[in-house]
C-alpha positions as CSV (number, residue, x, y, z in Angstrom):
1,M,-118.5,-81.4,26.7
2,G,-119.6,-78.3,27.9
3,V,-123.1,-78.7,29.3
4,T,-125.2,-76.1,31.1
5,M,-125.5,-77.7,34.4
6,S,-129.1,-77.2,34.8
7,V,-130.0,-79.9,31.7
8,L,-131.0,-82.9,33.5
9,L,-128.8,-85.7,31.6
10,S,-130.1,-88.9,30.9
11,D,-128.5,-92.1,32.7
12,E,-126.8,-93.2,29.7
13,A,-125.2,-89.6,28.9
14,I,-124.1,-89.0,32.3
15,I,-122.3,-92.6,32.2
16,E,-120.6,-91.3,28.6
17,R,-119.9,-87.8,30.4
18,V,-118.3,-90.3,33.3
19,L,-116.7,-92.4,31.7
20,H,-114.7,-89.0,29.2
21,H,-113.6,-87.2,32.2
22,A,-111.9,-90.8,33.6
23,E,-110.6,-91.2,30.2
24,S,-109.1,-87.7,29.0
25,K,-108.7,-87.1,33.0
26,S,-110.9,-83.6,33.2
27,T,-113.8,-82.8,35.2
28,D,-116.5,-80.3,34.7
29,L,-115.6,-77.0,36.1
30,G,-118.2,-74.1,37.1
31,D,-117.9,-70.3,36.2
32,S,-117.1,-69.3,39.9
33,V,-115.9,-71.1,43.2
34,W,-117.9,-72.3,45.8
35,R,-117.0,-71.7,49.1
36,E,-118.7,-73.4,51.6
37,P,-119.3,-71.3,54.9
38,V,-117.6,-72.2,58.0
39,P,-121.1,-72.4,60.3
40,N,-122.2,-74.9,57.8
41,Y,-120.0,-77.2,59.6
42,T,-120.0,-76.0,62.9
43,S,-124.5,-75.8,63.3
44,E,-126.3,-78.0,65.4
45,A,-129.4,-77.2,64.0
46,R,-127.5,-78.2,60.7
47,L,-126.4,-81.4,62.0
48,K,-129.6,-82.3,63.1
49,Q,-131.1,-81.4,59.5
50,E,-129.2,-83.2,57.6
51,I,-128.8,-86.6,59.8
52,A,-132.9,-86.4,59.4
53,L,-132.5,-86.4,55.9
54,F,-130.0,-89.3,55.9
55,Q,-132.0,-91.0,57.9
56,R,-135.5,-90.9,55.2
57,M,-133.2,-91.0,51.8
58,P,-132.5,-94.3,50.3
59,M,-128.9,-94.3,50.9
60,V,-126.3,-97.3,49.6
61,Y,-125.0,-99.5,52.2
62,C,-122.4,-101.7,51.4
63,P,-121.6,-103.2,47.8
64,S,-122.7,-106.7,47.6
65,A,-119.5,-107.7,47.2
66,A,-118.8,-107.2,50.8
67,L,-121.1,-109.9,51.4
68,P,-119.5,-112.8,49.9
69,E,-121.0,-115.9,50.7
70,A,-123.9,-117.2,52.4
71,G,-124.2,-116.3,57.0
72,S,-121.3,-113.7,55.7
73,Y,-123.0,-109.9,57.3
74,L,-122.1,-106.4,57.1
75,A,-123.4,-104.3,61.0
76,R,-122.6,-100.3,60.9
77,T,-124.1,-97.6,62.2
78,H,-125.9,-95.0,59.2
79,A,-127.3,-91.5,60.7
80,G,-127.8,-92.3,64.5
81,A,-128.9,-95.7,63.3
82,P,-127.6,-99.1,63.6
83,L,-128.1,-101.3,60.5
84,L,-127.8,-104.7,59.9
85,A,-126.8,-106.9,56.0
86,V,-127.0,-110.6,55.8
87,R,-126.4,-112.7,52.5
88,G,-128.5,-114.9,52.8
89,E,-128.7,-118.7,52.2
90,D,-130.7,-117.9,48.7
91,G,-127.9,-115.5,47.8
């Protein structure tokens, strides 16, 4: 499945690709190894930028299975903001 990573795939093509990799125990390989610069892990300024980005983007908070019945809840902190998910009476 040699597709150049600059090509945007449809949702169906991505699912097919992921399932193929899972079945064949393979993965996509790049042309070279990426080495993340250490300062990216230690920079206060970068951390603040990343938190600000996370606060602006929709993010997966919890699977619905984590709230199995009406009234069940889950409280977490995401990107510095406290969040609460509750399963309502209507499911």
